[in-house]
C-alpha positions in Angstrom: -0.2 0.1 0.0 2.6 2.3 0.3 5.1 3.1 -2.6 8.7 3.3 -0.4 8.1 0.0 1.2 7.5 -1.7 -1.9 10.6 0.2 -3.4 12.9 -1.3 -0.2 10.9 -4.9 -0.5 11.5 -4.6 -4.4 15.0 -3.9 -3.9 16.2 -6.7 -1.1 14.2 -9.3 -4.3 16.5 -8.2 -6.8 19.5 -8.7 -5.0 18.1 -11.9 -3.7 17.7 -13.0 -7.6 21.1 -11.9 -8.1 22.8 -13.4 -5.6 21.1 -16.9 -6.6 21.8 -16.6 -10.3 18.4 -16.1 -11.5 17.6 -15.0 -14.8 18.1 -11.1 -15.4 14.0 -9.5 -15.2 12.7 -12.3 -13.1 11.3 -9.6 -11.0 10.1 -6.1 -12.1 8.1 -3.5 -9.5 6.2 -1.0 -11.6 4.3 2.0 -9.8 1.0 3.6 -11.7 -1.4 5.7 -10.7 -5.4 4.5 -11.1 -6.0 0.9 -12.9 -4.1 2.2 -16.6 -0.7 0.5 -15.7 -2.4 -2.6 -14.7 -4.9 -2.9 -17.5 -1.7 -2.6 -19.9 0.1 -5.3 -18.0 -3.3 -7.5 -18.4 -3.8 -7.2 -21.8 -0.1 -7.1 -23.0 0.9 -10.6 -25.5 3.7 -11.7 -23.5 1.9 -11.9 -20.2 0.3 -15.2 -19.4 -0.8 -15.3 -16.1 -2.1 -12.8 -13.8 -2.3 -12.7 -9.7 -4.2 -10.0 -7.6 -4.8 -9.8 -4.2 -7.6 -6.6 -3.6 -11.3 -6.1 -4.1 -14.2 -7.4 -5.9 -14.6 -5.0 -7.8 -11.0 -4.5 -9.1 -10.6 -8.4 -9.4 -13.6 -9.0 -11.7 -12.3 -6.1 -13.6 -8.8 -7.8 -14.3 -10.8 -10.9 -14.8 -12.9 -9.7 -17.4 -10.0 -8.2 -19.4 -8.1 -11.3 -19.3 -10.7 -13.6 -20.8 -11.3 -11.0 -23.4 -8.0 -11.0 -24.7 -7.4 -12.8 -27.8 -5.8 -15.4 -26.6 -7.1 -15.5 -22.6 -4.8 -16.2 -20.2 -5.9 -17.4 -16.3 -6.5 -14.8 -13.8 -5.9 -15.9 -10.1 -7.6 -13.0 -8.1 -7.9 -13.0 -4.5 -10.7 -10.8 -3.8 -13.2 -10.4 -1.0 -14.2 -12.5 1.9 -16.2 -12.2 5.1 -14.6 -15.5 6.9 -17.8 -16.6 9.0 -17.4 -18.0 12.3 -20.1 -20.3 14.0 -20.2 -20.5 17.4 -22.1 -23.7 18.5 -24.4 -23.9 21.9 -22.4 -25.9 24.1 -19.4 -23.9 23.2 -21.0 -20.4 23.8 -22.4 -21.9 27.4 -19.3 -23.0 28.3 -16.7 -20.0 27.5 -18.6 -16.9 26.6 -15.9 -14.9 28.3 -13.1 -16.0 26.3 -14.5 -16.5 22.8 -15.5 -12.6 23.2 -12.1 -11.7 23.7 -10.4 -14.0 20.8 -12.8 -12.8 18.6 -12.7 -9.2 19.2 -9.0 -9.6 18.9 -9.1 -11.3 16.0 -11.6 -8.6 14.2 -9.4 -5.7 15.5 -6.0 -7.4 14.8 -4.0 -4.9 12.0 -7.0 -2.4 12.6 -8.9 -5.5 10.9 -6.9 -5.1 7.9 -6.7 -8.6 6.7 -8.3 -10.7 4.3 -9.2 -13.4 6.8 -10.7 -11.0 9.1 -13.9 -12.4 10.8 -16.5 -10.4 9.3 -19.6 -12.0 10.4 -20.4 -14.3 13.6 -23.4 -16.7 13.7 -24.8 -18.0 17.0 -28.1 -19.3 17.9 -30.4 -17.4 20.3 -30.4 -18.5 23.6 -30.4 -17.3 27.4 -26.9 -18.4 27.4 -25.6 -16.2 24.5 -26.1 -13.2 26.8 -22.9 -13.4 28.6 -20.8 -13.4 25.3 -22.7 -10.4 23.7 -22.0 -8.5 26.5 -18.5 -9.2 26.8 -18.2 -8.6 23.3 -19.5 -5.3 23.5 -17.0 -4.4 26.3 -14.3 -5.4 24.3 -14.8 -3.7 21.2 -16.0 -0.4 23.1 -12.7 -0.6 24.8 -10.2 -1.1 22.0 -8.5 1.8 20.3 -8.8 3.0 16.9 -6.1 2.8 14.5 -4.6 4.1 11.1 -5.5 2.7 8.2 -3.2 1.9 5.5 -4.1 4.4 2.9 -6.8 7.4 3.1 -8.9 5.7 0.2 -9.3 2.4 2.4 -10.1 4.7 5.3 -12.9 6.3 3.3 -14.3 3.3 1.9 -14.5 1.8 5.4 -16.3 4.8 6.9 -18.6 4.9 4.1 -19.5 1.1 4.5 -20.3 2.0 8.2 -22.0 4.8 7.8 -24.2 2.5 5.5 -24.7 -0.2 7.4 -25.6 1.8 10.6 -28.2 3.8 8.6 -30.1 0.5 7.6 -33.2 -0.5 9.4 -33.0 -3.3 11.8 -29.3 -3.0 12.0 -28.1 -2.9 15.4 -24.9 -1.1 16.6 -23.8 -3.0 19.9 -20.4 -1.2 20.5 -18.2 1.6 19.1 -14.7 1.5 20.2 -12.6 4.5 21.3 -12.6 7.0 18.4 -9.9 9.7 17.8 -10.6 12.3 15.5 -7.6 11.9 13.2 -6.7 11.4 9.8 -7.3 8.0 8.7 -8.3 6.4 12.0 -10.7 3.7 11.9 -12.4 2.5 15.0 -13.8 -0.9 15.9 -17.4 -0.8 15.0 -19.8 -4.4 16.2 -23.5 -4.3 14.5 -26.2 -7.0 15.0 -28.9 -8.3 12.9 -31.5 -11.2 12.6 -31.2 -14.1 10.2 -34.5 -12.7 8.9 -32.6 -9.3 8.1 -29.6 -11.1 6.4 -31.8 -12.8 4.2 -33.5 -9.6 2.7 -30.2 -8.2 2.4 -27.7 -10.9 1.4 -25.2 -7.7 1.0 -24.6 -7.6 4.4 -22.8 -10.7 4.2 -20.5 -9.2 1.8 -17.1 -7.8 3.3 -16.4 -4.4 4.9 -12.4 -4.3 5.2 -11.8 -2.7 8.6 -12.2 -3.4 12.4 -15.7 -4.6 11.8 -18.2 -7.6 12.4 -21.8 -8.0 11.7 -23.1 -10.8 14.5 -26.3 -12.9 13.5 -28.7 -14.2 16.1 -29.9 -17.2 14.5 -33.6 -18.8 15.5 -32.2 -22.2 16.3 -30.0 -25.0 14.7 -32.2 -25.4 11.4 -32.0 -21.4 10.8 -28.3 -21.7 11.6 -27.8 -24.3 8.7 -29.8 -22.0 6.3 -27.5 -19.3 7.0 -24.5 -21.5 6.3 -26.1 -22.7 3.2 -26.9 -19.9 1.8 -23.0 -18.5 2.1 -21.4 -17.6 -1.2 -17.1 -18.5 -1.6 -15.1 -17.7 1.4 -11.5 -17.7 2.4 -12.4 -19.0 5.6 -14.9 -20.5 7.4 -14.5 -21.1 11.4 -16.5 -23.7 14.0 -16.3 -23.5 17.8 -17.5 -26.3 19.4 -17.2 -28.9 22.2 -16.8 -32.5 20.9 -20.5 -33.1 21.5 -21.4 -30.0 19.4 -18.8 -31.2 16.2 -21.1 -34.6 16.3 -24.6 -32.7 16.3 -23.7 -29.9 13.7 -21.5 -32.4 11.4 -23.8 -31.1 8.7 -22.7 -27.9 9.3 -19.0 -28.6 8.6 -20.5 -30.6 5.5 -22.2 -27.6 4.1 -19.1 -25.2 5.0 -16.6 -27.7 3.1 -18.2 -26.7 0.0 -18.2 -22.9 0.7 -14.5 -22.4 1.7 -10.9 -23.0 1.0 -10.0 -23.5 4.8 -12.2 -24.9 7.7 -11.0 -24.3 11.0 -12.6 -25.7 14.1 -12.1 -23.8 17.7 -9.1 -21.2 16.4 -9.6 -17.7 14.6 -8.7 -17.4 11.2 -6.8 -14.1 10.5 -3.3 -15.8 11.1 -2.3 -17.4 7.4 1.0 -19.5 7.7 3.2 -20.3 5.3 3.7 -24.2 5.0 2.8 -27.2 2.6 -0.4 -27.5 4.0 -2.1 -24.1 3.8 -4.7 -23.3 1.3 -5.5 -19.6 1.2 -8.3 -19.6 -1.7 -11.9 -20.3 -2.2 -14.9 -20.6 -4.4 -16.3 -17.3 -6.4 -16.2 -14.8 -5.1 -13.3 -15.3 -2.8 -11.2 -16.0 -5.9 -11.5 -16.4 -9.6 -10.0 -20.0 -9.2 -11.3 -22.2 -6.4 -8.3 -25.0 -7.1 -5.6 -22.8 -6.4 -3.9 -21.4 -3.4 -2.2 -18.0 -3.2 -0.1 -18.9 0.0 2.2 -21.9 0.8 4.4 -24.2 -1.5 1.3 -25.3 -3.6 1.1 -21.2 -4.8 3.7 -21.5 -7.2 1.5 -24.1 -9.2 -0.5 -21.3 -10.4 2.1 -20.5 -12.6 2.7 -24.0 -13.9 1.3 -26.1 -16.8 1.6 -29.6 -17.4 3.9 -31.0 -20.3 4.1 -34.6 -21.7 7.2 -35.6 -23.5 6.7 -38.9 -25.1 9.2 -41.2 -27.2 11.8 -38.1 -26.4 15.5 -39.3 -26.2 17.1 -39.0 -23.0 19.5 -36.4 -23.7 16.9 -34.3 -24.7 14.7 -34.4 -21.5 15.1 -31.7 -18.9 17.6 -32.6 -16.2 14.2 -33.1 -14.1 13.2 -36.1 -16.1 16.8 -37.5 -17.4 16.9 -41.4 -16.3 20.2 -40.8 -14.1 18.3 -38.2 -12.2 21.3 -36.1 -12.0 19.6 -33.3 -9.6 19.0 -36.3 -7.3 15.6 -35.1 -7.0 12.3 -37.4 -5.7 10.2 -38.3 -8.8 7.3 -39.9 -9.2 7.8 -42.9 -11.3 5.2 -45.3 -12.2 3.3 -44.1 -9.4 6.2 -44.9 -7.1 8.0 -41.9 -5.3 11.9 -42.1 -5.2 15.5 -41.0 -6.3 16.4 -43.9 -8.2 18.4 -44.1 -11.2 16.0 -45.4 -14.3 17.3 -48.1 -16.0 
């Protein structure tokens, strides 16, 4: 978001590329004001794939441009995600204070500027939920506002908060400590009923910043229906006891079809760079649900399979030669090994 930071990181990447003998031009950093530069890159015939992280609107524009090219190219756009959190009855009854503390911390971390920020929480209406909601209100009210990354991000957040605040049926549960300063965003917590969510499904869309919508479901059937009506997201989280998770197995089955990462008794904000990570999900979270933008599998977005049939051994890439000169693990006739092919 900041040009100077991008420049420093770009210089570090270029130094690393040189020190590891990477090809010249393997990395470039371009600065542009507005969408013109991005459009030129997407349409350029030498560009063969695009990766993008940002808003749904910008991601969809890039995707449409790539599809309309004379030779269409893949676009791996990571876009909006609300990352719903479901808290099941027994867990809500047993640890309301802890769940409220941790949920609030996840929403407001980094002024809510994470694509995995939990922007919606769903629970079943019950007397046992009172302590949870009260604690959640306290946590949000005590949280200080923070500086957002850019003026445009702050402007968009404030406009979204104002729009939701003025909607009939939307209750403002709590507002964080507000400091009237440039680009300061304060946490705000909204509450709605499941009926209002059905009438205004846009309330389940991402509002980038330290805010979340609490949805009160009218029993298990209603909670399941909310999950069934979800669009694609990067993550979904379920908090429950062992008994909860058995009784709500159908919820897990539904969420598995809606997201790229399904969490149990955790929070989605942190994204570890590891082989198991899937940072992706069905549309509109991304434009290609079979991929991840984080983790070792992320590089697969920029590869394609090639088959060499009856190719003389000396003409094969080193990775495929019978002698395995690179001494790498290879899948040979279904068996993973480093052996020489005889």
